[in-house]
C-alpha positions as CSV (number, residue, x, y, z in Angstrom):
1,M,17.3,-9.5,11.4
2,L,16.5,-6.0,12.5
3,L,12.9,-5.9,13.7
4,L,10.7,-2.8,13.8
5,S,10.7,-2.9,17.6
6,K,14.5,-2.9,17.6
7,I,14.6,0.2,15.5
8,R,12.6,2.0,18.2
9,K,14.8,0.7,21.0
10,I,18.0,2.0,19.6
11,G,16.3,5.4,18.8
12,L,16.4,5.4,15.1
13,G,14.0,7.8,13.4
14,V,12.6,8.0,9.9
15,G,15.9,8.8,8.3
16,S,17.7,5.8,9.7
17,A,14.7,3.6,9.1
18,L,14.7,4.6,5.4
19,L,18.4,4.8,4.7
20,M,19.6,1.8,6.8
21,A,16.8,-0.7,5.9
22,T,18.2,-3.4,3.7
23,S,16.4,-6.1,1.7
24,S,16.5,-9.5,3.4
25,A,14.5,-12.7,3.2
26,F,12.9,-13.7,6.4
27,A,10.4,-16.4,7.4
28,A,7.2,-14.6,8.4
29,E,3.5,-14.7,8.2
30,T,1.7,-12.3,6.0
31,L,-0.5,-9.5,7.4
32,T,-2.7,-7.5,5.0
33,F,-3.1,-3.7,5.3
34,Y,-6.0,-2.6,3.1
35,D,-5.3,0.7,1.4
36,L,-8.2,2.8,0.0
37,E,-6.8,5.4,-2.4
38,S,-8.0,7.8,-5.1
39,L,-5.8,6.4,-7.9
40,S,-8.1,7.7,-10.6
41,G,-10.6,10.6,-11.1
42,P,-10.1,14.2,-10.0
43,G,-8.1,13.3,-6.8
44,Q,-5.6,11.1,-8.5
45,T,-2.6,13.5,-8.3
46,N,-2.7,13.5,-4.5
47,G,-4.1,10.0,-4.3
48,I,-1.2,8.4,-6.2
49,A,1.4,10.3,-4.1
50,Q,-0.4,9.2,-0.9
51,A,-0.5,5.6,-2.1
52,N,3.2,5.8,-2.9
53,A,4.0,7.0,0.7
54,V,2.0,4.1,2.2
55,K,4.0,1.7,0.1
56,L,7.3,3.4,1.1
57,A,6.4,3.0,4.8
58,V,5.4,-0.7,4.3
59,D,8.6,-1.3,2.3
60,A,10.7,0.2,5.1
61,I,9.0,-2.1,7.7
62,N,9.4,-5.2,5.6
63,K,13.0,-4.4,4.6
64,A,13.9,-3.9,8.3
65,G,12.8,-7.4,9.1
66,G,9.0,-7.1,9.4
67,L,6.5,-6.3,12.1
68,K,7.0,-8.2,15.4
69,V,3.6,-8.6,17.1
70,G,3.7,-10.9,20.2
71,D,5.7,-14.0,19.2
72,T,5.0,-13.6,15.5
73,T,6.8,-11.7,12.8
74,Y,4.7,-10.4,9.9
75,E,5.5,-9.3,6.4
76,I,3.0,-6.6,5.6
77,E,1.3,-6.8,2.2
78,L,-0.9,-4.1,0.7
79,D,-4.3,-4.8,-0.8
80,V,-4.9,-1.5,-2.7
81,H,-8.4,-0.5,-3.7
82,D,-9.2,2.5,-6.0
83,D,-12.1,4.6,-4.9
84,R,-11.9,6.5,-8.2
85,S,-12.4,9.8,-6.2
86,A,-16.0,8.9,-5.8
87,A,-18.0,8.1,-2.7
88,T,-20.0,5.2,-4.2
89,S,-16.8,3.5,-5.4
90,G,-15.2,4.0,-2.0
91,V,-18.2,2.4,-0.2
92,T,-18.1,-0.6,-2.6
93,A,-14.4,-1.1,-1.9
94,V,-15.0,-1.0,1.9
95,Q,-17.9,-3.4,1.6
96,K,-15.6,-5.8,-0.4
97,M,-13.0,-5.6,2.4
98,L,-15.6,-6.4,5.0
99,S,-17.0,-9.3,2.9
100,Y,-13.8,-11.4,3.6
101,G,-15.1,-12.1,7.1
102,K,-11.9,-11.2,9.0
103,P,-10.7,-8.1,10.9
104,V,-9.9,-5.2,8.5
105,L,-6.9,-3.0,9.1
106,M,-7.3,-0.2,6.6
107,V,-5.3,2.9,5.8
108,G,-5.7,5.6,3.1
109,S,-8.8,7.5,2.2
110,L,-7.9,10.8,0.5
111,S,-11.4,12.2,0.0
112,G,-13.6,13.6,2.6
113,A,-16.7,12.6,0.5
114,V,-15.5,9.0,0.4
115,T,-14.7,8.9,4.1
116,G,-18.0,10.5,5.0
117,A,-19.8,7.9,2.9
118,Y,-18.2,4.8,4.4
119,A,-17.8,6.0,8.0
120,P,-21.4,5.2,9.0
121,I,-21.0,1.7,7.7
122,V,-17.9,0.9,9.8
123,R,-18.0,3.3,12.8
124,D,-19.8,0.9,15.2
125,R,-18.2,-2.3,14.0
126,D,-15.7,-4.2,16.2
127,D,-13.8,-5.8,13.3
128,V,-12.5,-2.6,11.6
129,I,-9.8,0.0,12.2
130,S,-9.6,2.7,9.6
131,V,-6.6,5.0,9.8
132,V,-7.6,8.0,7.7
133,L,-4.5,9.4,6.1
134,G,-5.6,12.2,3.8
135,A,-9.3,13.2,4.1
136,A,-9.7,16.4,6.1
137,I,-13.1,15.4,7.4
138,T,-13.5,15.8,11.2
139,I,-13.5,12.6,13.1
140,T,-15.2,12.4,16.5
141,E,-15.4,10.0,19.4
142,K,-18.6,8.5,17.8
143,D,-16.4,7.2,15.0
144,K,-15.2,4.3,17.0
145,S,-13.4,2.5,14.2
146,L,-11.7,5.6,12.6
147,Y,-8.5,7.3,13.7
148,H,-7.2,10.4,12.0
149,P,-3.5,11.3,12.2
150,R,-4.1,14.1,9.8
151,V,-5.3,17.7,10.1
152,A,-9.1,18.1,10.1
153,V,-11.0,20.9,8.5
154,A,-11.9,22.3,11.9
155,Q,-8.3,23.2,12.5
156,Y,-8.0,24.7,9.0
157,T,-11.0,26.9,9.9
158,T,-9.6,28.2,13.1
159,S,-6.1,28.7,11.7
160,T,-7.5,30.5,8.6
161,V,-9.5,32.9,10.8
162,K,-6.4,33.5,13.0
163,Y,-4.3,34.2,9.9
164,I,-6.8,36.5,8.2
165,A,-7.3,38.4,11.5
166,S,-3.5,38.8,11.8
167,L,-3.4,40.7,8.5
168,G,-5.1,43.6,10.4
169,N,-6.9,45.4,7.6
170,I,-9.5,42.8,6.5
171,K,-13.2,43.7,6.9
172,R,-14.9,41.9,4.1
173,V,-14.4,38.2,3.2
174,G,-15.6,36.2,0.2
175,I,-15.7,32.3,0.5
176,L,-15.5,29.8,-2.3
177,T,-15.9,26.1,-1.3
178,D,-15.8,22.7,-3.0
179,H,-19.3,21.5,-2.3
180,K,-18.3,17.9,-2.7
181,H,-15.8,18.3,0.1
182,S,-18.0,17.4,3.0
183,G,-15.5,18.6,5.6
184,F,-15.3,22.1,4.3
185,V,-19.1,22.2,3.7
186,Q,-19.7,21.3,7.3
187,Q,-17.3,24.0,8.5
188,T,-18.7,26.9,6.4
189,P,-21.1,28.1,9.2
190,V,-18.3,27.8,11.7
191,L,-16.0,29.8,9.5
192,E,-18.6,32.5,9.0
193,E,-19.3,32.6,12.8
194,L,-15.6,32.9,13.7
195,L,-14.9,35.6,11.1
196,T,-17.9,37.6,12.4
197,K,-16.6,37.3,15.9
198,Q,-13.4,38.9,14.7
199,G,-15.3,41.9,13.4
200,M,-15.3,40.8,9.7
201,E,-18.3,40.4,7.4
202,V,-18.8,37.5,5.0
203,V,-20.0,39.3,1.8
204,G,-20.4,36.2,-0.3
205,K,-20.5,32.4,-0.2
206,E,-20.2,30.5,-3.4
207,D,-19.4,26.8,-4.2
208,F,-18.1,24.6,-7.0
209,S,-17.9,20.9,-7.8
210,F,-14.7,18.8,-7.2
211,G,-12.8,18.8,-10.6
212,A,-14.4,21.9,-11.9
213,T,-12.7,23.9,-14.7
214,Q,-14.9,27.0,-14.8
215,F,-15.4,29.3,-11.8
216,G,-16.5,32.5,-13.6
217,P,-20.1,32.8,-12.3
218,Q,-19.0,32.2,-8.7
219,I,-16.1,34.5,-8.7
220,T,-18.1,37.2,-10.4
221,A,-20.7,36.9,-7.7
222,L,-18.0,37.2,-5.0
223,V,-16.4,40.2,-6.6
224,R,-19.7,42.0,-6.6
225,G,-19.5,41.9,-2.8
226,N,-16.2,43.9,-2.9
227,P,-14.3,41.5,-0.6
228,D,-10.9,42.5,0.9
229,I,-9.9,38.9,0.7
230,I,-11.1,35.6,-0.9
231,N,-10.9,32.3,0.9
232,I,-10.9,29.3,-1.5
233,R,-11.3,25.9,0.1
234,G,-10.9,22.7,-2.0
235,Y,-8.2,20.5,-3.6
236,G,-5.0,21.9,-5.0
237,G,-5.8,21.6,-8.8
238,D,-9.2,23.2,-8.4
239,V,-7.9,26.0,-6.2
240,A,-5.1,26.8,-8.7
241,R,-7.7,27.1,-11.5
242,A,-9.9,29.2,-9.4
243,I,-7.1,31.6,-8.5
244,K,-6.2,32.1,-12.1
245,Q,-9.7,32.8,-13.1
246,A,-10.1,35.2,-10.1
247,R,-7.1,37.2,-11.4
248,D,-8.4,37.1,-14.9
249,L,-11.7,38.5,-13.7
250,G,-9.9,41.4,-12.0
251,F,-9.6,40.5,-8.4
252,T,-6.2,41.8,-7.2
253,G,-6.6,41.4,-3.4
254,P,-5.2,38.6,-1.2
255,I,-6.3,35.1,-1.6
256,V,-5.9,32.5,1.1
257,S,-6.5,28.8,0.8
258,S,-6.1,25.5,2.7
259,S,-5.5,23.1,-0.2
260,G,-1.9,22.0,-0.1
261,T,-1.5,23.2,-3.6
262,V,1.8,22.1,-5.2
263,A,3.8,23.5,-8.1
264,K,2.3,20.9,-10.5
265,D,-1.2,22.2,-9.8
266,V,-0.2,25.8,-10.5
267,I,1.7,24.8,-13.7
268,D,-1.1,22.7,-15.0
269,A,-3.6,25.5,-14.4
270,Q,-1.2,28.0,-16.1
271,A,-1.6,30.1,-13.0
272,E,2.0,31.0,-12.4
273,A,1.4,34.7,-13.2
274,S,-1.6,34.8,-10.9
275,M,0.0,33.7,-7.7
276,A,1.1,37.1,-6.3
277,N,-0.6,37.9,-3.0
278,V,-1.7,34.2,-2.5
279,R,-1.2,32.3,0.8
280,D,-1.9,28.6,1.4
281,L,-2.3,27.3,5.0
282,F,-1.6,23.6,5.1
283,V,0.0,20.8,7.0
284,P,3.6,21.3,6.0
285,L,5.0,19.3,3.1
286,A,8.5,17.9,3.2
287,N,10.1,20.9,1.6
288,D,8.2,23.3,3.9
289,L,9.8,21.5,6.9
290,I,13.2,21.4,5.3
291,E,13.2,25.1,4.4
292,G,11.2,26.2,7.5
293,G,13.6,24.3,9.9
294,R,10.9,22.1,11.5
295,N,11.8,18.3,11.7
296,A,14.1,19.1,8.8
297,D,16.4,16.0,9.0
298,K,13.5,13.6,9.0
299,A,11.7,15.5,6.2
300,K,14.9,15.5,4.1
301,A,15.4,11.7,4.5
302,F,11.8,11.0,3.6
303,E,11.9,13.2,0.5
304,E,15.1,11.7,-0.7
305,A,13.7,8.2,-0.2
306,Y,10.5,9.1,-1.9
307,R,12.3,10.6,-4.9
308,A,14.6,7.6,-5.2
309,A,11.6,5.2,-5.2
310,Y,9.3,7.2,-7.5
311,D,11.4,9.8,-9.4
312,D,9.0,12.5,-8.3
313,A,8.4,14.9,-5.4
314,S,6.0,13.7,-2.6
315,G,2.5,15.0,-2.5
316,A,0.2,17.0,-0.2
317,T,-0.7,14.0,2.0
318,S,2.4,11.9,1.6
319,L,3.9,12.7,5.0
320,S,0.6,11.9,6.8
321,A,0.4,8.7,4.9
322,Y,3.9,7.6,5.8
323,G,3.5,8.5,9.5
324,G,0.0,7.0,9.6
325,V,1.2,3.6,8.6
326,F,3.7,3.6,11.4
327,V,1.0,4.8,13.9
328,L,-0.9,1.6,13.0
329,A,2.2,-0.6,13.1
330,R,3.3,0.7,16.5
331,A,-0.2,0.1,17.9
332,L,-0.2,-3.5,16.7
333,E,3.2,-4.0,18.2
334,K,2.2,-2.6,21.6
335,A,-1.2,-4.4,21.6
336,G,0.5,-7.7,20.8
337,T,-2.3,-8.7,18.5
338,V,-3.4,-8.2,14.9
339,T,-6.9,-9.6,15.3
340,N,-8.3,-8.2,18.6
341,I,-9.6,-4.9,17.3
342,L,-10.8,-3.6,20.7
343,A,-7.3,-4.1,22.2
344,I,-5.7,-2.4,19.3
345,R,-8.1,0.6,19.7
346,K,-7.3,0.9,23.3
347,V,-3.6,1.2,22.4
348,L,-4.4,3.7,19.7
349,D,-6.3,5.8,22.3
350,D,-3.2,6.0,24.5
351,L,-0.5,6.0,21.9
352,K,1.9,8.9,22.4
353,V,3.7,11.0,19.8
354,S,7.0,9.8,21.3
355,D,6.0,6.1,20.5
356,V,6.1,6.8,16.8
357,P,9.4,8.5,15.9
358,E,8.6,8.1,12.2
359,I,6.0,10.8,12.4
360,I,7.5,13.7,10.4
361,E,4.8,16.4,10.4
362,P,4.9,18.8,13.5
363,M,2.2,17.0,15.5
364,I,0.9,18.8,18.6
365,P,0.7,16.3,21.4
366,Q,-2.6,16.0,23.2
367,D,-3.3,15.0,26.8
368,D,-0.2,13.3,28.3
369,G,1.6,13.5,25.0
370,R,-1.0,11.4,23.1
371,I,-1.4,11.3,19.3
372,F,-5.2,11.4,19.4
373,K,-7.9,13.3,21.2
374,N,-11.2,11.8,20.5
375,H,-9.5,9.9,17.5
376,Q,-8.2,13.2,16.0
377,S,-4.7,14.6,15.8
378,Y,-3.5,18.2,15.6
379,F,-0.7,20.0,13.8
380,A,1.2,23.2,13.4
381,L,0.3,24.6,9.9
382,V,2.6,26.3,7.5
383,V,1.9,29.5,5.7
384,R,3.2,29.1,2.1
385,E,3.5,31.6,-0.7
386,W,4.6,31.3,-4.3
387,K,8.0,32.6,-5.1
388,D,10.2,32.0,-8.1
389,G,8.1,29.2,-9.5
390,R,7.5,27.3,-6.3
391,F,5.9,27.5,-2.8
392,V,8.1,28.5,0.1
393,P,7.2,28.6,3.8
394,V,6.9,32.1,5.3
395,G,5.7,31.1,8.8
396,F,3.8,28.7,10.9
397,V,0.4,28.9,12.7
398,E,0.2,26.8,15.9
């Protein structure tokens, strides 16, 4: 029986864990990971891909012999809840988890609106750990129960400003934001302030609703300001539709987003002919790492395993989901408990990037090599552009 701890000791990374894990029956107790996902509604494309990656990680752990915590070996089971891409449904799901009256170990949460809605309910509780895998909302030290091994919108803001400034000839910026994405909404004043400090003027700020199909009035208003560049912030499908409509309305300048837009989003929006002079800054997807030469072997092993399991490409948050499950698993292992939430949090606070070799994204180590600083992780972002029917990496922003 090959336990998770033994995989670490012999130095196997994600590729070996995925490719060498074999199914085996073993006597073990069952440990539940609650998984909150957007399996329906506007976020379902990314939500389903994120949920698939969570299951892939759990399957890898179980097939490798389970999770060894103290003297007990656990087989992890997933209890998946659909938040329907809606804050109220997410809150209802979390309240149901809490109603069972036992410690809650939760992963998932794609939507910033959903996470922002349930965070106040759980942040001060001593019976919950929520590892947020997808939502880009900013987590702070006051969110005691939440940990975020995923890029936050604050980093998208600083990286976007850095990238736009690097273009050298941008003076006027138009901003279009998903007003249901609480993280981006919170960052709008910061984005404007940082652009202004770089000598640029924000000539228009417009918003839209998550899942929108029409952007004509907002884009028309932005174009009246004669921007040199438009920054669109939201989810991939919405951003692809907005890009197409911006081109249809005559805007030919550069467009920059932070959406993790994938080829399916562009194709579904019939936006392929509109993607020239578009850049997307995002946490790298598997193919970005493979083609960009960052953690390429791990990314290739992951993508092959994902495609073998689901007959599809992984999604915008799949790598974070996979790594985040292992962050929680390693913390439980090191804490030696699955019920003492305060002890597990202490381990999470001190957990190092080197403690979790299954992390695939280029995570930037914090103080003493830690994964988290005030419960938040940081990453190198990739700059992607559309070429020959797909996105390709053209650089990284540290």
